[in-house]
C-alpha distance (Angstrom), angle and dihedral (degrees) to the residues before:
residue distance angle dihedral
M1 . . .
D2 3.78 . .
S3 3.78 125.5 .
K4 3.80 94.5 -97.9
K5 3.79 111.4 113.7
H6 3.77 130.9 -168.3
T7 3.77 126.9 -152.8
V8 3.78 102.4 -114.4
T9 3.80 134.4 -165.4
T10 3.78 125.4 -166.6
I11 3.78 101.0 -144.6
A12 3.80 94.5 -169.6
Q13 3.75 148.7 -28.4
L14 3.79 111.4 -125.2
V15 3.77 111.8 -148.1
G16 3.80 120.1 -145.6
T17 3.80 104.8 -132.2
S18 3.81 101.5 -167.0
D19 3.77 145.2 4.0
N20 3.80 89.0 -93.4
D21 3.82 106.0 107.3
E22 3.79 91.1 -146.7
K23 3.79 90.0 60.5
A24 3.77 94.8 41.1
G25 3.77 101.1 58.2
T26 3.81 107.6 -74.0
Y27 3.77 135.7 71.3
K28 3.78 137.1 -140.1
Q29 3.81 112.5 -118.6
K30 3.80 116.6 -122.2
N31 3.82 114.9 -150.7
T32 3.80 100.4 -129.5
S33 3.78 132.6 104.7
V34 3.77 145.1 174.0
S35 3.78 116.6 -103.6
S36 3.79 119.8 -116.7
G37 3.79 95.8 -108.8
S38 3.78 122.1 150.4
D39 3.81 97.5 -105.9
G40 3.78 94.6 71.8
R41 3.77 109.1 145.4
N42 3.79 105.4 50.9
S43 3.82 98.9 30.2
N44 3.82 90.1 60.1
K45 3.80 97.4 52.5
A46 3.80 101.2 90.8
Y47 3.81 92.1 29.4
I48 3.81 93.2 60.0
L49 3.81 91.5 50.7
K50 3.81 89.5 50.0
K51 3.81 90.5 51.7
L52 3.81 91.7 49.4
L53 3.79 90.5 51.6
G54 3.80 90.8 47.1
N55 3.80 90.5 53.6
N56 3.82 91.5 46.7
M57 3.79 95.5 -118.6
L58 3.80 129.3 161.9
V59 3.82 99.5 -71.2
P60 3.82 131.5 113.1
G61 3.79 110.6 -80.2
S62 3.79 96.2 28.6
G63 3.79 123.3 121.8
L64 3.80 96.7 -116.3
G65 3.78 111.8 128.9
R66 3.79 129.4 -129.6
N67 3.81 93.0 -99.9
I68 3.81 93.1 59.5
Q69 3.81 91.3 45.5
D70 3.80 90.5 51.5
D71 3.81 91.1 46.8
Y72 3.78 90.5 57.3
R73 3.79 90.6 47.6
R74 3.80 87.5 57.9
I75 3.79 91.9 44.3
K76 3.79 94.1 53.6
R77 3.80 98.0 45.5
P78 3.85 99.9 79.6
L79 3.81 89.8 39.6
V80 3.80 91.9 54.7
S81 3.81 90.7 45.1
N82 3.81 91.3 54.2
A83 3.80 91.6 44.6
C84 3.78 101.7 47.6
G85 3.79 110.0 -14.2
R86 3.77 136.4 78.5
N87 3.83 93.3 -48.7
K88 3.81 95.3 49.8
A89 3.80 94.9 105.1
M90 3.82 91.0 54.0
V91 3.82 96.8 55.5
E92 3.80 120.6 60.7
H93 3.80 111.2 -143.9
G94 3.79 86.8 4.1
N95 3.79 91.1 160.2
I96 3.82 90.1 65.9
I97 3.81 112.9 78.8
L98 3.81 129.1 -175.8
V99 3.81 118.7 -154.3
T100 3.81 113.5 -159.8
S101 3.82 143.7 142.0
S102 3.79 140.3 -155.0
I103 3.80 97.6 -103.1
P104 3.83 137.7 1.1
G105 3.79 121.2 -79.2
E106 3.81 100.9 39.7
G107 3.81 96.1 115.4
K108 3.81 96.9 -96.1
T109 3.81 98.2 143.0
Y110 3.80 92.6 41.5
S111 3.80 87.9 53.2
S112 3.82 94.2 45.3
V113 3.78 93.3 53.9
N114 3.79 95.6 43.5
I115 3.81 93.3 46.8
A116 3.80 88.3 52.2
L117 3.80 92.3 47.5
S118 3.80 92.0 47.9
I119 3.81 92.3 51.1
A120 3.82 89.3 47.6
Q121 3.81 87.7 61.4
E122 3.81 89.2 67.6
V123 3.80 110.4 105.6
D124 3.80 94.2 -128.0
K125 3.83 105.5 29.0
T126 3.80 129.5 93.1
V127 3.81 119.4 -163.7
L128 3.79 129.5 -152.9
L129 3.83 113.3 -165.1
I130 3.82 114.0 -161.2
D131 3.80 122.6 -167.8
C132 3.82 104.8 -136.2
D133 3.80 94.6 165.5
V134 3.79 92.9 97.5
A135 3.81 94.9 169.5
K136 3.81 96.5 53.5
H137 3.83 102.5 23.3
G138 3.81 88.1 -150.0
V139 3.80 98.9 167.4
S140 3.80 92.4 35.3
R141 3.81 93.3 53.0
M142 3.79 92.6 44.3
L143 3.81 89.9 54.6
G144 3.81 95.1 37.5
I145 3.82 93.8 -119.6
E146 3.82 100.2 113.2
K147 3.82 90.9 118.1
R148 3.78 93.5 56.1
R149 3.78 124.3 99.1
G150 3.78 111.4 -98.8
L151 3.79 148.3 142.2
V152 3.81 98.2 -21.2
D153 3.80 90.8 50.9
V154 3.81 90.1 54.2
L155 3.81 93.4 47.8
E156 3.80 97.1 49.0
N157 3.80 98.2 40.1
D158 3.80 121.5 53.5
N159 3.80 89.0 -162.7
V160 3.81 92.7 63.2
D161 3.79 113.9 82.6
I162 3.79 125.3 -159.2
G163 3.79 87.4 -117.0
D164 3.80 89.4 59.1
V165 3.81 92.3 62.9
L166 3.80 99.5 35.8
L167 3.82 111.8 118.6
Q168 3.78 122.8 -150.0
T169 3.80 120.2 -142.3
D170 3.80 137.8 -162.1
I171 3.80 87.7 -110.8
S172 3.77 113.2 95.7
N173 3.83 113.3 -114.8
F174 3.83 93.8 3.9
R175 3.83 122.2 117.0
V176 3.80 130.1 166.1
V177 3.82 140.5 -160.5
S178 3.80 120.2 -160.1
A179 3.80 123.9 -134.4
G180 3.79 90.4 -110.0
K181 3.76 125.5 -146.7
Q182 3.78 125.0 -14.9
H183 3.80 114.6 -92.4
E184 3.79 131.4 -165.8
Y185 3.80 94.9 -143.1
V186 3.79 103.1 44.7
A187 3.82 95.0 144.5
E188 3.80 90.6 52.6
L189 3.81 91.7 48.5
L190 3.79 91.8 51.7
A191 3.82 90.8 46.9
S192 3.80 92.4 50.0
D193 3.79 127.5 110.2
R194 3.79 86.6 -115.7
M195 3.82 90.7 63.8
S196 3.80 92.6 47.8
E197 3.79 89.2 49.5
L198 3.80 90.7 48.4
V199 3.81 92.6 53.3
A200 3.81 90.8 48.8
E201 3.80 89.3 48.2
L202 3.79 92.4 49.4
A203 3.81 91.3 48.9
S204 3.81 92.9 51.9
R205 3.82 106.3 26.4
Y206 3.80 91.0 46.5
A207 3.79 96.7 32.1
D208 3.81 89.8 140.0
R209 3.82 91.2 55.8
I210 3.77 134.1 72.5
I211 3.80 111.9 -130.7
I212 3.80 118.7 -156.1
F213 3.81 121.3 -163.4
D214 3.80 115.2 -157.9
G215 3.80 98.0 -152.8
P216 3.80 132.9 -174.3
P217 3.82 119.7 -96.0
L218 3.80 112.7 -78.3
L219 3.79 102.3 -124.7
P220 3.84 103.9 50.4
T221 3.81 96.8 45.6
P222 3.82 135.5 43.3
Q223 3.80 96.2 -149.4
T224 3.80 95.3 73.3
Q225 3.79 91.3 62.8
I226 3.80 87.3 54.2
L227 3.80 91.2 51.2
A228 3.81 91.7 48.1
G229 3.79 89.6 59.5
L230 3.81 92.5 53.3
V231 3.79 103.8 47.3
G232 3.79 130.3 73.2
Q233 3.81 99.5 -130.3
V234 3.81 137.1 23.6
V235 3.81 126.4 -155.0
F236 3.80 109.3 -159.9
V237 3.82 113.7 -159.5
I238 3.81 118.6 -152.8
E239 3.80 123.1 -177.0
A240 3.79 107.6 -135.3
G241 3.79 114.3 -121.3
K242 3.79 94.4 8.8
T243 3.78 113.1 65.0
A244 3.81 115.6 74.2
R245 3.79 115.2 -122.9
S246 3.81 90.1 -127.2
L247 3.81 90.4 59.2
V248 3.80 91.7 49.1
E249 3.80 91.1 50.9
E250 3.81 92.3 46.7
A251 3.79 92.3 49.7
L252 3.80 94.9 46.4
Q253 3.79 89.8 54.3
L254 3.81 87.9 63.9
V255 3.80 92.1 61.8
P256 3.83 114.8 86.2
E257 3.79 110.9 -96.4
E258 3.80 93.5 -125.7
Q259 3.80 93.3 50.8
A260 3.80 120.5 118.4
T261 3.80 101.1 -121.9
G262 3.79 131.9 175.5
I263 3.79 127.4 -166.5
L264 3.79 119.0 -139.4
L265 3.80 111.1 -161.9
N266 3.80 103.8 -151.0
K267 3.82 129.1 -154.8
N268 3.79 94.0 4.2
Q269 3.83 109.2 174.8
G270 3.80 100.9 168.6
L271 3.78 132.9 103.2
A272 3.79 90.0 -87.7
A273 3.80 91.5 57.0
R274 3.77 96.1 125.3
S275 3.77 123.9 123.5
G276 3.77 109.5 -116.3
Y277 3.75 150.3 136.2
Y278 3.78 123.5 -105.7
Y279 3.77 131.7 177.6
G280 3.77 132.5 -159.0
Y281 3.79 144.9 82.3
Y282 3.77 129.2 -45.2
G283 3.79 107.8 -128.8
E284 3.78 145.4 126.1
E285 3.77 93.1 -80.9
E286 3.78 95.7 57.4
S287 3.79 136.0 72.5
S288 3.79 115.9 -102.8
A289 3.79 87.3 -141.0
S290 3.78 93.4 64.3
K291 3.81 109.4 45.8
T292 3.83 144.6 62.0
K293 3.76 137.3 -177.3
R294 3.78 140.0 -95.0
């Protein structure tokens, strides 16, 4: 690792509460989806809530315990502060948040959706969750909306507006945009002027909302590094006891040094498995389980 250091903040440690993967930071994919009919927005509302319940996400009636709910309350607090609280002036585009990880399988999509749902519980905050993982369609498949028009359709067609692909839900203050169709040149689309313009539009047009991008893992794909340079905040998910420190260090080096970045330690079962906030520098001398990046 080179001598460059980033100021890093661990926003929380998410404790797995059972052997059930859905409660411990991942979810089991159900093979159902909504067809690509013309009446997209309203017909999906109840369906999306049903899918969230089926995947045991952070909605009323799910099986998630109080500890997990409280963990996500702690996770969202610094993000909300950077987006529209006392730190807003310090973070450009702070209301746009990318959730990513080093490698697949660390609970990134589970975390993206639950962070969005937790923020949506705020009395005065609206959340827009956008599936930017075009290769895997993680959020889209979880919610059964992978056949809907979405982000890719907006990026490749100037006549398609983000509002045209925005899906309402039966959850107050929670909206979602699918990844859209598969595309051969995803990295180029995300690096395009159109994507930069879209982020600027989202930051200003939806200034009263918090927008969460569920991005691909950093190491396997180049497009996540592009996204990290566009957003205001990055949440970096690490699965405790699985991800090698060297991979975490390599992935964090791909995030711009000036970026406000928080580490979420997922499925932590050890003695240090307490949600908390820590501040400092990410470097060789420090534990990867106790720092994040700014």
